[in-house]
PDB file of N, CA, C and O in Angstrom:
ATOM      1  N   UNK A   1       5.974 -15.972  -7.565  1.00  0.00           N
ATOM      2  CA  UNK A   1       7.244 -15.613  -8.135  1.00  0.00           C
ATOM      3  C   UNK A   1       7.052 -14.529  -9.199  1.00  0.00           C
ATOM      4  O   UNK A   1       7.854 -13.599  -9.285  1.00  0.00           O
ATOM      5  N   UNK A   2       6.014 -14.640  -9.994  1.00  0.00           N
ATOM      6  CA  UNK A   2       5.754 -13.633 -11.028  1.00  0.00           C
ATOM      7  C   UNK A   2       5.461 -12.277 -10.388  1.00  0.00           C
ATOM      8  O   UNK A   2       5.959 -11.251 -10.850  1.00  0.00           O
ATOM      9  N   UNK A   3       4.665 -12.269  -9.339  1.00  0.00           N
ATOM     10  CA  UNK A   3       4.350 -11.006  -8.666  1.00  0.00           C
ATOM     11  C   UNK A   3       5.603 -10.364  -8.078  1.00  0.00           C
ATOM     12  O   UNK A   3       5.778  -9.148  -8.165  1.00  0.00           O
ATOM     13  N   UNK A   4       6.461 -11.162  -7.490  1.00  0.00           N
ATOM     14  CA  UNK A   4       7.714 -10.634  -6.920  1.00  0.00           C
ATOM     15  C   UNK A   4       8.569 -10.041  -8.037  1.00  0.00           C
ATOM     16  O   UNK A   4       9.107  -8.943  -7.896  1.00  0.00           O
ATOM     17  N   UNK A   5       8.692 -10.765  -9.140  1.00  0.00           N
ATOM     18  CA  UNK A   5       9.504 -10.286 -10.262  1.00  0.00           C
ATOM     19  C   UNK A   5       8.940  -8.989 -10.831  1.00  0.00           C
ATOM     20  O   UNK A   5       9.702  -8.078 -11.156  1.00  0.00           O
ATOM     21  N   UNK A   6       7.617  -8.889 -10.957  1.00  0.00           N
ATOM     22  CA  UNK A   6       7.012  -7.671 -11.478  1.00  0.00           C
ATOM     23  C   UNK A   6       7.258  -6.485 -10.547  1.00  0.00           C
ATOM     24  O   UNK A   6       7.434  -5.359 -11.014  1.00  0.00           O
ATOM     25  N   UNK A   7       7.272  -6.724  -9.250  1.00  0.00           N
ATOM     26  CA  UNK A   7       7.563  -5.654  -8.294  1.00  0.00           C
ATOM     27  C   UNK A   7       9.018  -5.207  -8.380  1.00  0.00           C
ATOM     28  O   UNK A   7       9.319  -4.031  -8.177  1.00  0.00           O
ATOM     29  N   UNK A   8       9.920  -6.135  -8.679  1.00  0.00           N
ATOM     30  CA  UNK A   8      11.346  -5.834  -8.770  1.00  0.00           C
ATOM     31  C   UNK A   8      11.727  -5.219 -10.115  1.00  0.00           C
ATOM     32  O   UNK A   8      12.758  -4.555 -10.221  1.00  0.00           O
ATOM     33  N   UNK A   9      10.911  -5.431 -11.134  1.00  0.00           N
ATOM     34  CA  UNK A   9      11.234  -4.976 -12.489  1.00  0.00           C
ATOM     35  C   UNK A   9      11.297  -3.458 -12.568  1.00  0.00           C
ATOM     36  O   UNK A   9      10.621  -2.750 -11.823  1.00  0.00           O
ATOM     37  N   UNK A  10      12.126  -2.975 -13.488  1.00  0.00           N
ATOM     38  CA  UNK A  10      12.306  -1.535 -13.648  1.00  0.00           C
ATOM     39  C   UNK A  10      11.251  -0.909 -14.550  1.00  0.00           C
ATOM     40  O   UNK A  10      11.132   0.315 -14.601  1.00  0.00           O
ATOM     41  N   UNK A  11      10.480  -1.736 -15.265  1.00  0.00           N
ATOM     42  CA  UNK A  11       9.395  -1.243 -16.107  1.00  0.00           C
ATOM     43  C   UNK A  11       8.356  -2.345 -16.288  1.00  0.00           C
ATOM     44  O   UNK A  11       8.545  -3.457 -15.795  1.00  0.00           O
ATOM     45  N   UNK A  12       7.268  -2.052 -16.985  1.00  0.00           N
ATOM     46  CA  UNK A  12       6.214  -3.047 -17.225  1.00  0.00           C
ATOM     47  C   UNK A  12       6.550  -3.842 -18.487  1.00  0.00           C
ATOM     48  O   UNK A  12       7.087  -3.308 -19.457  1.00  0.00           O
ATOM     49  N   UNK A  13       6.218  -5.131 -18.443  1.00  0.00           N
ATOM     50  CA  UNK A  13       6.497  -6.026 -19.559  1.00  0.00           C
ATOM     51  C   UNK A  13       5.227  -6.755 -19.959  1.00  0.00           C
ATOM     52  O   UNK A  13       4.318  -6.917 -19.145  1.00  0.00           O
ATOM     53  N   UNK A  14       5.159  -7.203 -21.227  1.00  0.00           N
ATOM     54  CA  UNK A  14       3.951  -7.893 -21.683  1.00  0.00           C
ATOM     55  C   UNK A  14       4.152  -9.388 -21.927  1.00  0.00           C
ATOM     56  O   UNK A  14       3.215 -10.079 -22.329  1.00  0.00           O
ATOM     57  N   UNK A  15       5.364  -9.895 -21.689  1.00  0.00           N
ATOM     58  CA  UNK A  15       5.594 -11.336 -21.814  1.00  0.00           C
ATOM     59  C   UNK A  15       6.513 -11.798 -20.680  1.00  0.00           C
ATOM     60  O   UNK A  15       7.525 -11.165 -20.380  1.00  0.00           O
ATOM     61  N   UNK A  16       6.131 -12.921 -20.060  1.00  0.00           N
ATOM     62  CA  UNK A  16       6.884 -13.441 -18.920  1.00  0.00           C
ATOM     63  C   UNK A  16       7.145 -14.926 -19.131  1.00  0.00           C
ATOM     64  O   UNK A  16       6.248 -15.680 -19.508  1.00  0.00           O
ATOM     65  N   UNK A  17       8.391 -15.338 -18.883  1.00  0.00           N
ATOM     66  CA  UNK A  17       8.764 -16.756 -18.913  1.00  0.00           C
ATOM     67  C   UNK A  17       9.350 -17.096 -17.543  1.00  0.00           C
ATOM     68  O   UNK A  17      10.156 -16.341 -16.999  1.00  0.00           O
ATOM     69  N   UNK A  18       8.936 -18.239 -16.991  1.00  0.00           N
ATOM     70  CA  UNK A  18       9.397 -18.649 -15.665  1.00  0.00           C
ATOM     71  C   UNK A  18      10.059 -20.020 -15.754  1.00  0.00           C
ATOM     72  O   UNK A  18       9.528 -20.947 -16.365  1.00  0.00           O
ATOM     73  N   UNK A  19      11.224 -20.126 -15.135  1.00  0.00           N
ATOM     74  CA  UNK A  19      11.971 -21.382 -15.082  1.00  0.00           C
ATOM     75  C   UNK A  19      12.350 -21.665 -13.630  1.00  0.00           C
ATOM     76  O   UNK A  19      12.580 -20.738 -12.854  1.00  0.00           O
ATOM     77  N   UNK A  20      12.415 -22.942 -13.267  1.00  0.00           N
ATOM     78  CA  UNK A  20      12.783 -23.315 -11.898  1.00  0.00           C
ATOM     79  C   UNK A  20      13.871 -24.381 -11.931  1.00  0.00           C
ATOM     80  O   UNK A  20      13.753 -25.383 -12.636  1.00  0.00           O
ATOM     81  N   UNK A  21      14.922 -24.154 -11.165  1.00  0.00           N
ATOM     82  CA  UNK A  21      16.020 -25.121 -11.049  1.00  0.00           C
ATOM     83  C   UNK A  21      15.852 -25.847  -9.715  1.00  0.00           C
ATOM     84  O   UNK A  21      16.123 -25.279  -8.656  1.00  0.00           O
ATOM     85  N   UNK A  22      15.407 -27.098  -9.768  1.00  0.00           N
ATOM     86  CA  UNK A  22      15.162 -27.873  -8.547  1.00  0.00           C
ATOM     87  C   UNK A  22      16.432 -28.139  -7.752  1.00  0.00           C
ATOM     88  O   UNK A  22      16.386 -28.265  -6.528  1.00  0.00           O
ATOM     89  N   UNK A  23      17.553 -28.223  -8.434  1.00  0.00           N
ATOM     90  CA  UNK A  23      18.819 -28.515  -7.759  1.00  0.00           C
ATOM     91  C   UNK A  23      19.230 -27.388  -6.821  1.00  0.00           C
ATOM     92  O   UNK A  23      19.675 -27.636  -5.701  1.00  0.00           O
ATOM     93  N   UNK A  24      19.079 -26.139  -7.286  1.00  0.00           N
ATOM     94  CA  UNK A  24      19.494 -24.988  -6.479  1.00  0.00           C
ATOM     95  C   UNK A  24      18.340 -24.295  -5.777  1.00  0.00           C
ATOM     96  O   UNK A  24      18.563 -23.492  -4.870  1.00  0.00           O
ATOM     97  N   UNK A  25      17.103 -24.592  -6.181  1.00  0.00           N
ATOM     98  CA  UNK A  25      15.935 -23.949  -5.580  1.00  0.00           C
ATOM     99  C   UNK A  25      15.797 -22.492  -6.005  1.00  0.00           C
ATOM    100  O   UNK A  25      15.309 -21.659  -5.242  1.00  0.00           O
ATOM    101  N   UNK A  26      16.231 -22.191  -7.229  1.00  0.00           N
ATOM    102  CA  UNK A  26      16.198 -20.811  -7.710  1.00  0.00           C
ATOM    103  C   UNK A  26      15.262 -20.696  -8.911  1.00  0.00           C
ATOM    104  O   UNK A  26      15.284 -21.519  -9.827  1.00  0.00           O
ATOM    105  N   UNK A  27      14.434 -19.642  -8.874  1.00  0.00           N
ATOM    106  CA  UNK A  27      13.549 -19.297  -9.979  1.00  0.00           C
ATOM    107  C   UNK A  27      14.253 -18.288 -10.872  1.00  0.00           C
ATOM    108  O   UNK A  27      14.932 -17.383 -10.386  1.00  0.00           O
ATOM    109  N   UNK A  28      14.088 -18.448 -12.176  1.00  0.00           N
ATOM    110  CA  UNK A  28      14.579 -17.475 -13.156  1.00  0.00           C
ATOM    111  C   UNK A  28      13.352 -16.949 -13.895  1.00  0.00           C
ATOM    112  O   UNK A  28      12.600 -17.720 -14.492  1.00  0.00           O
ATOM    113  N   UNK A  29      13.155 -15.632 -13.849  1.00  0.00           N
ATOM    114  CA  UNK A  29      12.000 -15.019 -14.497  1.00  0.00           C
ATOM    115  C   UNK A  29      12.510 -14.076 -15.583  1.00  0.00           C
ATOM    116  O   UNK A  29      13.216 -13.110 -15.294  1.00  0.00           O
ATOM    117  N   UNK A  30      12.150 -14.360 -16.829  1.00  0.00           N
ATOM    118  CA  UNK A  30      12.487 -13.488 -17.957  1.00  0.00           C
ATOM    119  C   UNK A  30      11.276 -12.621 -18.260  1.00  0.00           C
ATOM    120  O   UNK A  30      10.180 -13.128 -18.495  1.00  0.00           O
ATOM    121  N   UNK A  31      11.481 -11.317 -18.252  1.00  0.00           N
ATOM    122  CA  UNK A  31      10.427 -10.365 -18.581  1.00  0.00           C
ATOM    123  C   UNK A  31      10.856  -9.636 -19.850  1.00  0.00           C
ATOM    124  O   UNK A  31      12.003  -9.206 -19.967  1.00  0.00           O
ATOM    125  N   UNK A  32       9.936  -9.498 -20.796  1.00  0.00           N
ATOM    126  CA  UNK A  32      10.294  -8.811 -22.033  1.00  0.00           C
ATOM    127  C   UNK A  32       9.082  -8.152 -22.674  1.00  0.00           C
ATOM    128  O   UNK A  32       7.938  -8.510 -22.392  1.00  0.00           O
ATOM    129  N   UNK A  33       9.351  -7.194 -23.530  1.00  0.00           N
ATOM    130  CA  UNK A  33       8.306  -6.539 -24.306  1.00  0.00           C
ATOM    131  C   UNK A  33       8.364  -7.069 -25.727  1.00  0.00           C
ATOM    132  O   UNK A  33       9.376  -6.933 -26.414  1.00  0.00           O
ATOM    133  N   UNK A  34       7.265  -7.675 -26.158  1.00  0.00           N
ATOM    134  CA  UNK A  34       7.174  -8.223 -27.504  1.00  0.00           C
ATOM    135  C   UNK A  34       6.105  -7.441 -28.252  1.00  0.00           C
ATOM    136  O   UNK A  34       4.993  -7.255 -27.757  1.00  0.00           O
ATOM    137  N   UNK A  35       6.454  -6.986 -29.449  1.00  0.00           N
ATOM    138  CA  UNK A  35       5.519  -6.243 -30.277  1.00  0.00           C
ATOM    139  C   UNK A  35       5.285  -7.027 -31.557  1.00  0.00           C
ATOM    140  O   UNK A  35       6.235  -7.457 -32.212  1.00  0.00           O
ATOM    141  N   UNK A  36       4.028  -7.211 -31.912  1.00  0.00           N
ATOM    142  CA  UNK A  36       3.684  -7.888 -33.162  1.00  0.00           C
ATOM    143  C   UNK A  36       3.154  -6.840 -34.136  1.00  0.00           C
ATOM    144  O   UNK A  36       2.420  -5.930 -33.752  1.00  0.00           O
ATOM    145  N   UNK A  37       3.535  -6.985 -35.394  1.00  0.00           N
ATOM    146  CA  UNK A  37       3.040  -6.070 -36.421  1.00  0.00           C
ATOM    147  C   UNK A  37       2.959  -6.806 -37.755  1.00  0.00           C
ATOM    148  O   UNK A  37       3.643  -7.803 -37.984  1.00  0.00           O
ATOM    149  N   UNK A  38       2.103  -6.282 -38.622  1.00  0.00           N
ATOM    150  CA  UNK A  38       1.923  -6.890 -39.930  1.00  0.00           C
ATOM    151  C   UNK A  38       2.874  -6.235 -40.925  1.00  0.00           C
ATOM    152  O   UNK A  38       2.901  -5.011 -41.057  1.00  0.00           O
ATOM    153  N   UNK A  39       3.639  -7.044 -41.609  1.00  0.00           N
ATOM    154  CA  UNK A  39       4.585  -6.548 -42.608  1.00  0.00           C
ATOM    155  C   UNK A  39       3.842  -6.224 -43.899  1.00  0.00           C
ATOM    156  O   UNK A  39       2.671  -6.570 -44.056  1.00  0.00           O
ATOM    157  N   UNK A  40       4.525  -5.566 -44.807  1.00  0.00           N
ATOM    158  CA  UNK A  40       3.906  -5.162 -46.071  1.00  0.00           C
ATOM    159  C   UNK A  40       3.454  -6.360 -46.914  1.00  0.00           C
ATOM    160  O   UNK A  40       2.548  -6.229 -47.737  1.00  0.00           O
ATOM    161  N   UNK A  41       4.077  -7.521 -46.715  1.00  0.00           N
ATOM    162  CA  UNK A  41       3.673  -8.719 -47.462  1.00  0.00           C
ATOM    163  C   UNK A  41       2.552  -9.495 -46.774  1.00  0.00           C
ATOM    164  O   UNK A  41       2.156 -10.565 -47.238  1.00  0.00           O
ATOM    165  N   UNK A  42       2.045  -8.955 -45.669  1.00  0.00           N
ATOM    166  CA  UNK A  42       0.928  -9.586 -44.961  1.00  0.00           C
ATOM    167  C   UNK A  42       1.339 -10.545 -43.865  1.00  0.00           C
ATOM    168  O   UNK A  42       0.484 -11.038 -43.129  1.00  0.00           O
ATOM    169  N   UNK A  43       2.630 -10.822 -43.736  1.00  0.00           N
ATOM    170  CA  UNK A  43       3.084 -11.737 -42.689  1.00  0.00           C
ATOM    171  C   UNK A  43       3.105 -11.015 -41.336  1.00  0.00           C
ATOM    172  O   UNK A  43       3.170  -9.787 -41.266  1.00  0.00           O
ATOM    173  N   UNK A  44       3.051 -11.797 -40.289  1.00  0.00           N
ATOM    174  CA  UNK A  44       3.071 -11.257 -38.936  1.00  0.00           C
ATOM    175  C   UNK A  44       4.496 -11.341 -38.398  1.00  0.00           C
ATOM    176  O   UNK A  44       5.092 -12.418 -38.377  1.00  0.00           O
ATOM    177  N   UNK A  45       5.029 -10.233 -37.974  1.00  0.00           N
ATOM    178  CA  UNK A  45       6.388 -10.188 -37.445  1.00  0.00           C
ATOM    179  C   UNK A  45       6.367  -9.828 -35.971  1.00  0.00           C
ATOM    180  O   UNK A  45       5.447  -9.164 -35.493  1.00  0.00           O
ATOM    181  N   UNK A  46       7.384 -10.271 -35.263  1.00  0.00           N
ATOM    182  CA  UNK A  46       7.535  -9.962 -33.840  1.00  0.00           C
ATOM    183  C   UNK A  46       8.891  -9.333 -33.596  1.00  0.00           C
ATOM    184  O   UNK A  46       9.892  -9.726 -34.195  1.00  0.00           O
ATOM    185  N   UNK A  47       8.911  -8.361 -32.720  1.00  0.00           N
ATOM    186  CA  UNK A  47      10.176  -7.804 -32.259  1.00  0.00           C
ATOM    187  C   UNK A  47      10.192  -7.863 -30.748  1.00  0.00           C
ATOM    188  O   UNK A  47       9.173  -7.634 -30.096  1.00  0.00           O
ATOM    189  N   UNK A  48      11.342  -8.170 -30.199  1.00  0.00           N
ATOM    190  CA  UNK A  48      11.504  -8.222 -28.759  1.00  0.00           C
ATOM    191  C   UNK A  48      12.290  -7.000 -28.328  1.00  0.00           C
ATOM    192  O   UNK A  48      13.402  -6.760 -28.800  1.00  0.00           O
ATOM    193  N   UNK A  49      11.702  -6.234 -27.428  1.00  0.00           N
ATOM    194  CA  UNK A  49      12.362  -5.035 -26.927  1.00  0.00           C
ATOM    195  C   UNK A  49      13.167  -5.343 -25.688  1.00  0.00           C
ATOM    196  O   UNK A  49      13.940  -6.300 -25.654  1.00  0.00           O
ATOM    197  N   UNK A  50      12.983  -4.539 -24.688  1.00  0.00           N
ATOM    198  CA  UNK A  50      13.731  -4.655 -23.445  1.00  0.00           C
ATOM    199  C   UNK A  50      13.542  -6.030 -22.818  1.00  0.00           C
ATOM    200  O   UNK A  50      12.435  -6.566 -22.784  1.00  0.00           O
ATOM    201  N   UNK A  51      14.636  -6.588 -22.326  1.00  0.00           N
ATOM    202  CA  UNK A  51      14.593  -7.875 -21.622  1.00  0.00           C
ATOM    203  C   UNK A  51      15.225  -7.688 -20.250  1.00  0.00           C
ATOM    204  O   UNK A  51      16.299  -7.101 -20.121  1.00  0.00           O
ATOM    205  N   UNK A  52      14.546  -8.193 -19.233  1.00  0.00           N
ATOM    206  CA  UNK A  52      15.065  -8.143 -17.867  1.00  0.00           C
ATOM    207  C   UNK A  52      14.922  -9.541 -17.266  1.00  0.00           C
ATOM    208  O   UNK A  52      13.880 -10.178 -17.416  1.00  0.00           O
ATOM    209  N   UNK A  53      15.961 -10.015 -16.590  1.00  0.00           N
ATOM    210  CA  UNK A  53      15.929 -11.330 -15.952  1.00  0.00           C
ATOM    211  C   UNK A  53      16.130 -11.151 -14.459  1.00  0.00           C
ATOM    212  O   UNK A  53      17.040 -10.453 -14.012  1.00  0.00           O
ATOM    213  N   UNK A  54      15.252 -11.804 -13.694  1.00  0.00           N
ATOM    214  CA  UNK A  54      15.303 -11.694 -12.238  1.00  0.00           C
ATOM    215  C   UNK A  54      15.385 -13.111 -11.659  1.00  0.00           C
ATOM    216  O   UNK A  54      14.611 -13.994 -12.029  1.00  0.00           O
ATOM    217  N   UNK A  55      16.334 -13.304 -10.750  1.00  0.00           N
ATOM    218  CA  UNK A  55      16.519 -14.590 -10.077  1.00  0.00           C
ATOM    219  C   UNK A  55      15.991 -14.469  -8.653  1.00  0.00           C
ATOM    220  O   UNK A  55      16.326 -13.530  -7.932  1.00  0.00           O
ATOM    221  N   UNK A  56      15.158 -15.436  -8.257  1.00  0.00           N
ATOM    222  CA  UNK A  56      14.506 -15.407  -6.943  1.00  0.00           C
ATOM    223  C   UNK A  56      14.703 -16.767  -6.279  1.00  0.00           C
ATOM    224  O   UNK A  56      14.545 -17.808  -6.918  1.00  0.00           O
ATOM    225  N   UNK A  57      15.052 -16.749  -4.985  1.00  0.00           N
ATOM    226  CA  UNK A  57      15.223 -18.032  -4.301  1.00  0.00           C
ATOM    227  C   UNK A  57      13.868 -18.585  -3.870  1.00  0.00           C
ATOM    228  O   UNK A  57      12.842 -17.916  -4.000  1.00  0.00           O
ATOM    229  N   UNK A  58      13.877 -19.816  -3.355  1.00  0.00           N
ATOM    230  CA  UNK A  58      12.613 -20.481  -3.019  1.00  0.00           C
ATOM    231  C   UNK A  58      11.898 -19.856  -1.822  1.00  0.00           C
ATOM    232  O   UNK A  58      10.743 -20.186  -1.550  1.00  0.00           O
ATOM    233  N   UNK A  59      12.574 -18.957  -1.104  1.00  0.00           N
ATOM    234  CA  UNK A  59      11.936 -18.237  -0.002  1.00  0.00           C
ATOM    235  C   UNK A  59      11.337 -16.902  -0.456  1.00  0.00           C
ATOM    236  O   UNK A  59      10.748 -16.182   0.351  1.00  0.00           O
ATOM    237  N   UNK A  60      11.485 -16.568  -1.744  1.00  0.00           N
ATOM    238  CA  UNK A  60      10.898 -15.354  -2.279  1.00  0.00           C
ATOM    239  C   UNK A  60      11.817 -14.138  -2.244  1.00  0.00           C
ATOM    240  O   UNK A  60      11.360 -13.015  -2.456  1.00  0.00           O
ATOM    241  N   UNK A  61      13.107 -14.345  -1.978  1.00  0.00           N
ATOM    242  CA  UNK A  61      14.057 -13.230  -1.947  1.00  0.00           C
ATOM    243  C   UNK A  61      14.723 -13.080  -3.308  1.00  0.00           C
ATOM    244  O   UNK A  61      15.149 -14.063  -3.914  1.00  0.00           O
ATOM    245  N   UNK A  62      14.807 -11.845  -3.779  1.00  0.00           N
ATOM    246  CA  UNK A  62      15.472 -11.570  -5.036  1.00  0.00           C
ATOM    247  C   UNK A  62      16.966 -11.691  -4.855  1.00  0.00           C
ATOM    248  O   UNK A  62      17.541 -11.056  -3.971  1.00  0.00           O
ATOM    249  N   UNK A  63      17.600 -12.501  -5.683  1.00  0.00           N
ATOM    250  CA  UNK A  63      19.039 -12.714  -5.585  1.00  0.00           C
ATOM    251  C   UNK A  63      19.816 -11.821  -6.543  1.00  0.00           C
ATOM    252  O   UNK A  63      20.891 -11.320  -6.213  1.00  0.00           O
ATOM    253  N   UNK A  64      19.250 -11.629  -7.744  1.00  0.00           N
ATOM    254  CA  UNK A  64      19.991 -10.926  -8.789  1.00  0.00           C
ATOM    255  C   UNK A  64      19.007 -10.457  -9.853  1.00  0.00           C
ATOM    256  O   UNK A  64      18.023 -11.133 -10.152  1.00  0.00           O
ATOM    257  N   UNK A  65      19.286  -9.307 -10.408  1.00  0.00           N
ATOM    258  CA  UNK A  65      18.468  -8.776 -11.494  1.00  0.00           C
ATOM    259  C   UNK A  65      19.389  -8.163 -12.538  1.00  0.00           C
ATOM    260  O   UNK A  65      20.324  -7.433 -12.209  1.00  0.00           O
ATOM    261  N   UNK A  66      19.112  -8.473 -13.804  1.00  0.00           N
ATOM    262  CA  UNK A  66      19.945  -7.945 -14.884  1.00  0.00           C
ATOM    263  C   UNK A  66      19.044  -7.485 -16.031  1.00  0.00           C
ATOM    264  O   UNK A  66      18.046  -8.126 -16.361  1.00  0.00           O
ATOM    265  N   UNK A  67      19.425  -6.362 -16.621  1.00  0.00           N
ATOM    266  CA  UNK A  67      18.637  -5.806 -17.716  1.00  0.00           C
ATOM    267  C   UNK A  67      19.499  -5.660 -18.941  1.00  0.00           C
ATOM    268  O   UNK A  67      19.022  -5.206 -19.981  1.00  0.00           O
TER     269      UNK A  67
END
């Protein structure tokens, strides 16, 4: 499912979350770019950039993609 989602994605992402709904047999794959940086006070901060969600059925067909 991750490989299918990466092929369908409009760009490369560095973080992936996968969810599966057993009732409908649909996978939801969230792809996003997360950047970590050190703030001036020494704390570690994260920012989330582009997010793309791709829905795939249990046969491996892409149903819907949203960015």
